[in-house]
C-alpha positions in Angstrom: 225.0 196.8 164.3 227.5 194.7 162.3 226.2 195.7 159.1 226.0 199.0 159.4 228.2 201.7 157.7 230.4 204.0 159.6 232.4 207.1 159.1 232.7 211.0 158.8 230.2 210.7 155.9 227.2 209.9 158.2 224.5 212.2 158.7 221.9 210.9 160.7 221.2 207.3 161.9 218.0 205.2 162.3 216.9 202.1 163.7 217.9 199.0 161.4 217.4 196.0 163.9 214.5 193.8 164.6 212.3 196.0 162.4 208.8 194.9 162.1 208.0 194.3 158.3 206.1 192.4 155.7 207.8 189.2 154.5 207.5 187.1 151.5 204.8 184.9 151.8 206.6 181.6 150.1 209.5 180.1 152.1 212.6 182.1 151.2 215.9 182.1 153.3 214.6 185.3 154.9 211.4 183.7 155.6 211.2 179.9 155.8 208.1 179.6 157.3 206.3 181.6 154.8 204.7 184.0 157.3 203.5 187.0 156.1 205.1 189.3 159.0 208.2 189.2 160.7 211.4 191.0 161.7 214.3 192.2 159.5 217.5 193.6 160.4 219.0 195.8 157.7 220.4 199.3 156.9 217.9 199.5 154.1 215.2 199.4 156.9 216.9 202.3 158.3 217.0 204.3 155.2 213.3 203.6 154.3 212.7 205.0 157.7 214.6 208.3 156.8 213.1 208.8 153.3 209.6 208.2 155.1 210.2 211.1 157.3 211.3 213.6 154.6 208.3 212.3 152.4 206.0 213.1 155.7 207.8 216.7 156.1 207.5 217.7 152.4 203.9 216.7 152.1 203.1 218.5 155.3 205.2 221.4 154.5 205.6 221.9 150.7 207.2 225.2 150.8 210.2 223.8 152.9 213.5 223.9 151.3 216.0 221.1 151.5 218.8 223.2 153.5 216.0 223.9 156.0 214.8 220.3 155.9 218.3 219.3 156.4 219.0 221.3 159.3 215.6 220.3 161.1 216.4 216.6 160.5 220.0 217.2 162.3 218.6 219.5 165.1 215.7 217.0 165.9 217.9 213.6 166.4 218.6 212.0 169.3 222.4 212.5 170.1 223.8 209.0 170.7 227.4 208.0 171.5 229.9 211.0 172.3 228.1 214.6 172.3 227.5 215.9 169.4 228.2 214.6 165.9 230.3 211.6 165.6 231.2 208.8 162.7 228.9 206.0 164.4 225.7 208.2 164.4 226.1 211.1 162.8 223.7 214.0 164.4 222.0 210.8 166.0 219.1 208.8 165.3 215.9 209.8 163.4 213.4 211.5 165.6 210.3 212.0 163.7 207.9 213.3 166.0 210.4 215.9 167.4 210.9 216.8 163.9 207.3 217.5 163.0 206.9 219.1 166.2 210.0 221.3 165.8 208.2 222.4 162.3 204.6 223.1 163.5 204.4 222.8 167.4 200.9 223.6 167.5 199.8 220.7 164.9 201.1 217.9 166.9 199.8 217.0 170.2 200.5 213.3 172.1 197.0 212.1 171.6 197.5 211.9 168.2 200.1 209.1 168.5 198.1 207.1 171.2 197.2 203.5 170.8 193.7 202.3 170.9 192.4 198.7 171.6 194.6 195.9 170.7 196.2 197.3 167.8 199.8 197.3 168.0 201.7 200.6 167.8 204.7 199.9 165.3 
């Protein structure tokens, strides 16, 4: 995206465009109609997804060390762009399901993530 940072320092990428989010309920520049939900495109939203994945892993696997967590984040990423690490996507796009499955394959099933009824699956 045109608001993304690129360079050799990029380790991992995450989606940052058209993220479903809560919005301010009073009219603002970001939300002129004041509706409580909408979409945003920000690098902050991408960073929040990575932070959330790290929090999930740290709470599920409290003994994991940061080097091991880093290794699994990089290995579980969806490789985008040229094969291997590159300045646009780093190791690739965050894949939290693959990350959790890699750490404990017996704990995650496809049924854990099925949508029920008319509930949106975001």
